[in-house]
DRENMARVO-964807 format. One record per residue (C-alpha): x, z, y; residue in three letters. Coordinates in steps of 0.02 Angstrom, whole numbers, padded with zeros to 5 digits, always signed. Example, Ala and Ser with C-alpha at 12.3 -4.5 7.8 and 13.67 -1.06 7.14 Angstrom:
+00615+00390-00225Ala +00684+00357-00053Ser 
This chain:
+10183+04159+08408Unk +10234+04082+08548Unk +10375+04161+08644Unk +10309+04170+08814Unk +10183+04304+08740Unk +10312+04421+08671Unk +10355+04526+08792Unk +10339+04721+08823Unk +10226+04701+08983Unk +10069+04747+08927Unk +09980+04640+09032Unk +10047+04498+08937Unk +10032+04550+08755Unk +09891+04487+08637Unk +09915+04595+08494Unk +09966+04768+08498Unk +10135+04802+08413Unk +10212+04968+08371Unk +10393+04975+08416Unk +10526+05081+08354Unk +10537+05259+08431Unk +10365+05256+08525Unk +10280+05415+08514Unk +10120+05382+08574Unk +10017+05292+08430Unk +09850+05244+08449Unk +09695+05365+08406Unk +09521+05326+08363Unk +09374+05390+08461Unk +09325+05515+08334Unk +09490+05595+08325Unk +09500+05591+08506Unk +09341+05685+08526Unk +09397+05807+08385Unk +09552+05844+08479Unk +09456+05872+08647Unk +09320+05993+08544Unk +09455+06100+08473Unk +09553+06103+08658Unk +09393+06155+08738Unk +09324+06274+08614Unk +09512+06353+08597Unk +09532+06369+08795Unk +09346+06422+08828Unk +09303+06518+08679Unk +09222+06643+08787Unk +09135+06599+08945Unk +09016+06682+09072Unk +08921+06581+09175Unk +08812+06608+09335Unk +08683+06467+09379Unk +08505+06423+09386Unk +08400+06356+09256Unk +08352+06175+09242Unk +08260+06044+09142Unk +08208+06203+09007Unk +08132+06168+08838Unk +08103+06259+08692Unk +08111+06135+08522Unk +07987+06133+08375Unk +08134+06211+08283Unk +08144+06355+08395Unk +08306+06297+08492Unk +08328+06312+08672Unk +08392+06154+08785Unk +08434+06188+08964Unk +08546+06147+09128Unk +08646+06277+09241Unk +08666+06222+09397Unk +08738+06273+09574Unk +08757+06183+09717Unk +08895+06060+09657Unk +08888+06032+09476Unk +08781+06048+09295Unk +08807+06081+09121Unk +08713+06058+08976Unk +08671+06217+08867Unk +08584+06247+08712Unk +08534+06420+08629Unk +08493+06427+08437Unk +08343+06483+08362Unk +08424+06659+08311Unk +08489+06699+08511Unk +08342+06641+08588Unk +08217+06746+08494Unk +08330+06918+08556Unk +08297+06852+08738Unk +08226+06979+08817Unk +08114+06881+08942Unk +08040+06709+08948Unk +08171+06573+09019Unk +08082+06457+09148Unk +08143+06337+09280Unk +08221+06392+09448Unk +08283+06580+09382Unk +08460+06609+09417Unk +08554+06679+09262Unk +08713+06726+09175Unk +08743+06640+09012Unk +08877+06718+08885Unk +08947+06580+08758Unk +09070+06455+08725Unk +09093+06277+08792Unk +09092+06131+08667Unk +09100+05948+08661Unk +08956+05853+08595Unk +09036+05691+08527Unk +08885+05584+08518Unk +08883+05572+08699Unk +09047+05626+08758Unk +08983+05752+08834Unk +09019+05959+08845Unk +08889+06089+08844Unk +08893+06274+08823Unk +08822+06371+08688Unk +08745+06513+08739Unk +08744+06659+08642Unk +08678+06789+08754Unk +08559+06751+08934Unk +08524+06886+09060Unk +08449+06882+09240Unk +08563+06868+09365Unk +08522+07026+09466Unk +08366+07109+09512Unk +08332+06983+09639Unk +08326+06861+09505Unk +08204+06968+09400Unk +08105+06996+09549Unk +08077+06815+09579Unk +08019+06804+09402Unk +07895+06941+09405Unk +07826+06863+09561Unk +07818+06689+09466Unk +07732+06742+09328Unk +07610+06843+09427Unk +07559+06711+09531Unk +07530+06608+09363Unk +07424+06742+09299Unk +07316+06783+09443Unk +07293+06597+09449Unk +07207+06611+09306Unk +07093+06770+09356Unk +07164+06887+09228Unk +07177+07008+09392Unk +07018+06985+09446Unk +06911+07147+09500Unk +06758+07076+09414Unk +06849+07095+09249Unk +06860+07269+09256Unk +06768+07377+09133Unk +06702+07549+09172Unk +06779+07694+09076Unk +06684+07793+08961Unk +06645+07973+09006Unk +06680+08087+08874Unk +06768+07964+08733Unk +06755+08026+08564Unk +06903+07937+08497Unk +07054+07884+08608Unk +07188+07758+08543Unk +07372+07769+08623Unk +07479+07631+08618Unk +07656+07695+08627Unk +07827+07780+08545Unk +07805+07905+08418Unk +07969+07978+08464Unk +07966+07990+08650Unk +07880+08148+08765Unk +07749+08033+08837Unk +07630+08061+08670Unk +07665+08238+08662Unk +07626+08246+08868Unk +07476+08156+08821Unk +07430+08253+08684Unk +07466+08434+08767Unk +07368+08367+08949Unk +07200+08320+08815Unk +07192+08469+08704Unk +07213+08581+08879Unk +07062+08476+08959Unk +06952+08432+08826Unk +07010+08397+08654Unk +06949+08247+08559Unk +07018+08117+08428Unk +07203+08044+08462Unk +07244+07882+08350Unk +07428+07844+08379Unk +07499+07647+08366Unk +07673+07669+08344Unk +07785+07524+08450Unk +07943+07504+08528Unk +07916+07515+08714Unk +08077+07421+08764Unk +08222+07299+08706Unk +08201+07177+08576Unk +08018+07148+08501Unk +07946+07290+08610Unk +07841+07149+08710Unk +07777+07087+08535Unk +07741+07278+08444Unk +07638+07316+08600Unk +07518+07144+08616Unk +07497+07162+08429Unk +07436+07353+08448Unk +07326+07310+08577Unk +07246+07157+08499Unk +07235+07268+08331Unk +07146+07421+08422Unk +07019+07287+08514Unk +06982+07201+08316Unk +06933+07363+08243Unk +06761+07384+08203Unk +06730+07553+08159Unk +06691+07510+07968Unk +06831+07567+07894Unk +06918+07733+07864Unk +06952+07745+08049Unk +06840+07771+08174Unk +06844+07620+08344Unk +06927+07682+08495Unk +06811+07701+08638Unk +06972+07695+08764Unk +07152+07638+08741Unk +07295+07702+08838Unk +07454+07602+08853Unk +07582+07726+08892Unk +07762+07738+08929Unk +07885+07868+09028Unk +07994+07806+09187Unk +08139+07689+09193Unk +08234+07545+09279Unk +08145+07388+09299Unk +08226+07303+09143Unk +08183+07458+09029Unk +08002+07432+09086Unk +08008+07232+09081Unk +07926+07229+08912Unk +07758+07277+08992Unk +07788+07119+09106Unk +07789+07000+08963Unk +07646+06881+08982Unk +07603+06918+08792Unk +07573+07094+08835Unk +07473+07053+08986Unk +07370+06932+08895Unk +07322+07056+08769Unk +07284+07198+08879Unk +07170+07070+08999Unk +07087+07024+08838Unk +07045+07177+08754Unk +06872+07223+08716Unk +06880+07416+08736Unk +06928+07472+08926Unk +07097+07532+08930Unk +07221+07626+09043Unk +07391+07564+09079Unk +07516+07732+09110Unk +07691+07633+09124Unk +07827+07734+09216Unk +07821+07839+09360Unk +07692+07824+09522Unk +07833+07696+09601Unk +07833+07592+09452Unk +07738+07439+09441Unk +07698+07319+09300Unk +07593+07176+09269Unk +07526+07262+09120Unk +07441+07400+09268Unk +07348+07247+09365Unk +07274+07165+09182Unk +07216+07347+09131Unk +07056+07421+09194Unk +07130+07566+09247Unk +07311+07590+09319Unk +07358+07789+09307Unk +07534+07853+09378Unk +07600+07935+09244Unk +07548+07962+09052Unk +07494+08131+09100Unk +07387+08062+09238Unk +07307+07941+09109Unk +07256+08091+09010Unk +07175+08170+09150Unk +07075+08018+09189Unk +07008+07974+09011Unk +06944+08153+08977Unk +06843+08285+09100Unk +06904+08459+09100Unk +06793+08549+08966Unk +06794+08714+09045Unk +06705+08616+09199Unk +06572+08534+09094Unk +06547+08708+09026Unk +06522+08782+09198Unk +06429+08632+09253Unk +06298+08629+09094Unk +06284+08835+09127Unk +06246+08808+09329Unk +06111+08675+09283Unk +06038+08782+09146Unk +06013+08933+09278Unk +05956+08794+09406Unk +05837+08728+09278Unk +05788+08923+09253Unk +05758+08963+09430Unk +05662+08792+09445Unk +05554+08842+09309Unk +05515+09007+09372Unk +05483+08949+09550Unk +05364+08816+09490Unk +05275+08954+09368Unk +05270+09065+09548Unk +05192+08933+09651Unk +05074+08898+09527Unk +05013+09060+09516Unk +04979+09061+09709Unk +04886+08909+09692Unk +04793+08985+09557Unk +04741+09135+09643Unk +04692+09048+09781Unk +04585+08939+09684Unk +04505+09096+09629Unk +04475+09186+09781Unk +04380+09006+09833Unk +04284+09003+09654Unk +04105+09099+09661Unk +04047+09237+09556Unk +03949+09233+09399Unk +03806+09322+09479Unk +03815+09197+09617Unk +03798+09049+09519Unk +03661+09117+09395Unk +03547+09192+09510Unk +03439+09030+09535Unk +03427+09006+09364Unk +03382+09196+09336Unk +03245+09178+09485Unk +03187+09015+09392Unk +03175+09099+09233Unk +03065+09244+09277Unk +02945+09106+09361Unk +02948+09019+09215Unk +02915+09172+09109Unk +02759+09217+09229Unk +02682+09049+09219Unk +02701+09037+09018Unk +02563+09183+08992Unk +02430+09094+09096Unk +02468+08907+09016Unk +02457+08983+08845Unk +02281+09070+08894Unk +02213+08897+08982Unk +02267+08789+08822Unk +02186+08899+08714Unk +02022+08895+08803Unk +02042+08706+08797Unk +02064+08696+08623Unk +01925+08813+08583Unk +01803+08698+08688Unk +01846+08553+08612Unk +01831+08609+08430Unk +01669+08653+08470Unk +01633+08499+08534Unk +01692+08411+08370Unk +01593+08562+08262Unk +01426+08493+08359Unk +01470+08334+08295Unk +01477+08354+08122Unk +01294+08354+08056Unk +01266+08331+07872Unk +01131+08191+07938Unk +01269+08085+08023Unk +01375+08102+07856Unk +01237+08041+07741Unk +01207+07904+07854Unk +01384+07853+07837Unk +01420+07851+07664Unk +01246+07759+07642Unk +01329+07612+07746Unk +01497+07613+07646Unk +01387+07607+07474Unk +01311+07438+07539Unk +01450+07388+07595Unk +01543+07417+07409Unk +01406+07351+07328Unk +01442+07185+07420Unk +01620+07184+07362Unk +01578+07200+07191Unk +01611+07038+07060Unk +01447+06967+06976Unk +01456+06870+06792Unk +01352+06731+06868Unk +01480+06695+07013Unk +01618+06687+06876Unk +01540+06577+06765Unk +01493+06449+06889Unk +01681+06457+06955Unk +01723+06425+06774Unk +01610+06278+06734Unk +01683+06172+06884Unk +01853+06193+06839Unk +01823+06139+06682Unk +01717+05970+06728Unk +01873+05955+06843Unk +02004+05958+06714Unk +01897+05844+06591Unk +01902+05723+06725Unk +02097+05735+06755Unk +02117+05708+06556Unk +02027+05567+06557Unk +02112+05469+06691Unk +02259+05510+06626Unk +02242+05466+06452Unk +02185+05290+06527Unk +02369+05282+06599Unk +02453+05280+06434Unk +02571+05139+06420Unk +02539+05138+06221Unk +02338+05130+06241Unk +02339+04935+06243Unk +02460+04919+06095Unk +02326+05018+05980Unk +02229+04837+06004Unk +02376+04736+05958Unk +02459+04710+06099Unk +02652+04707+06108Unk +02765+04789+06260Unk +02939+04673+06283Unk +03082+04767+06343Unk +03265+04697+06382Unk +03433+04827+06424Unk +03293+04978+06435Unk +03188+04873+06582Unk +02997+04799+06564Unk +03014+04610+06556Unk +02870+04528+06646Unk +02909+04361+06654Unk +02970+04213+06548Unk +03119+04177+06665Unk +03165+04360+06643Unk +03163+04357+06442Unk +03265+04184+06449Unk +03391+04269+06555Unk +03400+04429+06428Unk +03393+04318+06300Unk +03388+04484+06171Unk +03212+04583+06207Unk +03139+04729+06099Unk +02956+04713+06045Unk +02863+04876+06055Unk +02707+04893+05914Unk +02594+05023+05878Unk +02699+05076+05734Unk +02870+05027+05788Unk +03004+04900+05877Unk +03076+04753+05831Unk +03223+04643+05911Unk +03191+04463+05946Unk +03310+04308+06016Unk +03210+04205+06142Unk +03228+04026+06094Unk +03241+03868+06184Unk +03055+03807+06258Unk +03014+03636+06236Unk +03034+03621+06052Unk +02897+03530+05963Unk +02851+03628+05808Unk +02864+03520+05654Unk +02704+03523+05532Unk +02741+03518+05333Unk +02747+03331+05276Unk +02618+03275+05159Unk +02773+03254+05037Unk +02765+03423+05006Unk +02937+03463+05137Unk +02926+03644+05188Unk +02996+03703+05358Unk +03121+03806+05346Unk +03065+04009+05363Unk +03071+04078+05511Unk +03203+04225+05522Unk +03090+04391+05487Unk +03124+04524+05621Unk +03187+04665+05563Unk +03081+04832+05598Unk +03186+04960+05673Unk +03184+05124+05601Unk +03103+05267+05683Unk +03303+05350+05738Unk +03336+05175+05814Unk +03177+05154+05897Unk +03188+05182+06074Unk +03119+05346+06139Unk +02950+05323+06237Unk +02945+05376+06407Unk +02779+05472+06389Unk +02813+05544+06209Unk 
């Protein structure tokens, strides 16, 4: 190496060299990062920071990542899943909080951050700001709209109560219900404040809403979400979004009785009815039994008076109508007079009718003389003689019928198709049809010849072939094939047989 570079001036060195007595050995970046990490964690092992949340993000693993800022500075923060599950509120951007934890460094980016163990809202103002922000969000979705409210049943048979089983709230509700109108109560025990209270309340409301009544427990007709009074931090579980949405989605009419008269939660806005106290919720839920009985008694008395009054009025109208109606003597007097007139006329009418009948009988008796009867009998006998059947008429009719029958029989015999066969003629048939020409016979080829004593089959040969006569040398022509007569069974049945 050239001597001009072997100097202590750092600006002129090319290679770093360790010198005797040098107490500042070079550190690696990782070593420096580890030293910084230990130093920061030892120095700031427990700090509390007040700042506004910015860039909030919840990872899929459940860890929370955010920034805390004020007017002049920003610091990154992380909250692991275990601490995030213990949060009493849902972090949002713009909310001022107080974070408790320790400072550490992140060597991968040379940045420092705070690992948050606990995070709280910075005062009631921040809590109210968070509440108003959530209220505006849910109101914008229509969860507080009046048209979503359901009417409460007049007399519920079963009431579901969501509250703590050990507090005074459930005892007050049961006592008030027993005084006013005893009814069945189903208690769903939950935490009403602290870690996990919001999840339990929401699960209880959704559980009541999901009941269908087919199990051993009846489905409530009304649900009451109740809690005693307290600070806004104590009642914050009923401001959580999960509880508000469960109350708004409940299919059963629901009453919110959280806190005292001056306490208002988002659950009150989402419920169908708000009660200032749990005792007032019991009063709203059921009517007073004594008042109902008194009302029923009063209505029974009024109904009896109305029936009696209607009966009295009907009796008065009946009496008035009865006075206006005529008496039986007045109604029957014309008929009685008419009966007397008819009775008097009946005797005279019978006398006249008897006299007329006697006169008619006399006339008819005078007309019945023996001579007239004999004359009538004679005329009837003459008619009877004319109607009697004489034998000569029957003989002549029989002879005429026989002559006509013989004439028809002879004509029928002349039409017999087998009659010419007796004189040596034959009838030629082919395929059940009568052959009437040479062309038809040639076309058929096979024919059946019908004779008087039977039938034979024959083959139609070629015409125009001259017949050869036997020569003088004694050569004879070949014999003709004999027609084989058909038996009686094979013979075709005659149409007229």
